Structure formats: structure tokens, C-alpha cells
C-alpha angles and dihedrals in degrees: 000000000000113000121236091242090056091052092050090048092052093048094047098037097089097042117119124206115258115236111255094236097043094107093049090050090048091054091046091051091049102041107035098055090042091053089049089052090052090052092050091049091051092050093046097044104032110005126215123299111292090224094048097130090055098040094054089076093053117100091213091064093054093043089054091048093046093050092058095038093052093050091048094051095045092047093048091052089051091049090052090055093045092052091077123078091241095038130120137186090255111198094335096126092047092052091044090054090051092052091048092047092050090051090047089054091051090048091050092050091051091051092048092051095044127080113258092242089066093057096095090055094046093047106032103017113178099291108047093120098055103026096087092046093051090049089052090050094051090045095058097081090050092048089050090052091050092050090049090054094045092051087071092048131068112240115171102194096058097175094051092043090050091048094051091044087052091051090051092048092044092052090048090050090049090051090052092047092049089070089065102031114099095197113119098179113114091204087056091053092045093053109030101030089048090050091054090050091049091049089057090046090053089050089053093049091052098044099033097083090054102037098042098043113129 
């Protein structure tokens, strides 16, 4: 009778070590081209802001861009940790809350300094109804790239991993959309951009258990 140790030796004999940076390369191959595709879609469907040369000198534009970029980076780092069997989200939700609180403070300062008659523009703008949906649309390629990368990993909490991957994709989609969006209200960004990011996170939470199963 074959001993257990012999069986294990036969099964493990042909295994080759996995390069230490394989997972990082996998994420780069999945996320970077997908982000490029989102940018191309934005340029083809909507185009960049018509006042782009002027808006690049406005602090509000870069605050809006930084808000989305920071969430995307923090979420991607958390997804990378969650992609391992023993991984966890770490302090992702704490850092996310800090980013949100900082943006809320900026939005409050802008409201305090603005006349009350400008509040509807700062809060609702002219695109509140379709802004979250466009963010979700531009996030889909990035979410697809994240799923592709995660399919070669071994996450254990599939719903949480899908949610955080959705947050990362949503923030990336919001960053892409910000290059078209003409809204300069920080309250608008806080509410409607965040809603688009959360919608993508919800999509990830719903689809993660099915798409990331291994």
C-alpha cells in the first residue's frame, strides 16, 4: 500500500515555485489596460471638459481628482491583501472613512464660504441624476480587470473582496469621469461621486461570490 508521504511527494514533485511578484504583475496586467480602456471610452463618448485649459489651475479640480484617486489606490491595496487565503482588508475602512471625512470638511468649507443661493448648484449641479450611473459605466472595465486578476488568486471572503474591488473600480471610474465632469461643487462630488463608487461596490458584493469562486 502506498504511504501517504509517497502520495504527497508525487503530487508535489512537479510543482514549481511561484514568482514573488506574480500577483502584483497580474493586477497590473488587469487594471492598467482596463483603466486605459475606460479613458478611451470617456474620450470617445463624452470627451474631456471643454474648459480644460482653464480648469487645470483650479484647486477644486485637483481636489476632486485626488479624492477619487486616493480611494482607488487604498482600495486596490486592500484587494491585493484580500486576494490571499490568509489576507484581510487591514485598515481599509478606517482609511476610507478618513478620506471621506476630509472631503466632507472641504465640502463644508466651500458651503460656508459660498452664498446660500449657490447651494443648489454646489450640491445638485446639473448632472446629479446621471453622474453616478456614468461613473458605474466607466468603472465596469476596471472591475472586469480586477476580477480577471483575482481569478488567479485565492481570496476566501468573496463578498468582501468583491465589494472592495468594486470600490476600487468605482473610484477609478469616478477619476476617469472627473476629466469630463464640469461640476466644481465639492458637496456634489462628496454625494454623487461617492454614490457612484458605492454602486460599483454593491455590484462587486453581489457578483463577487460567483465571479471569484475557486
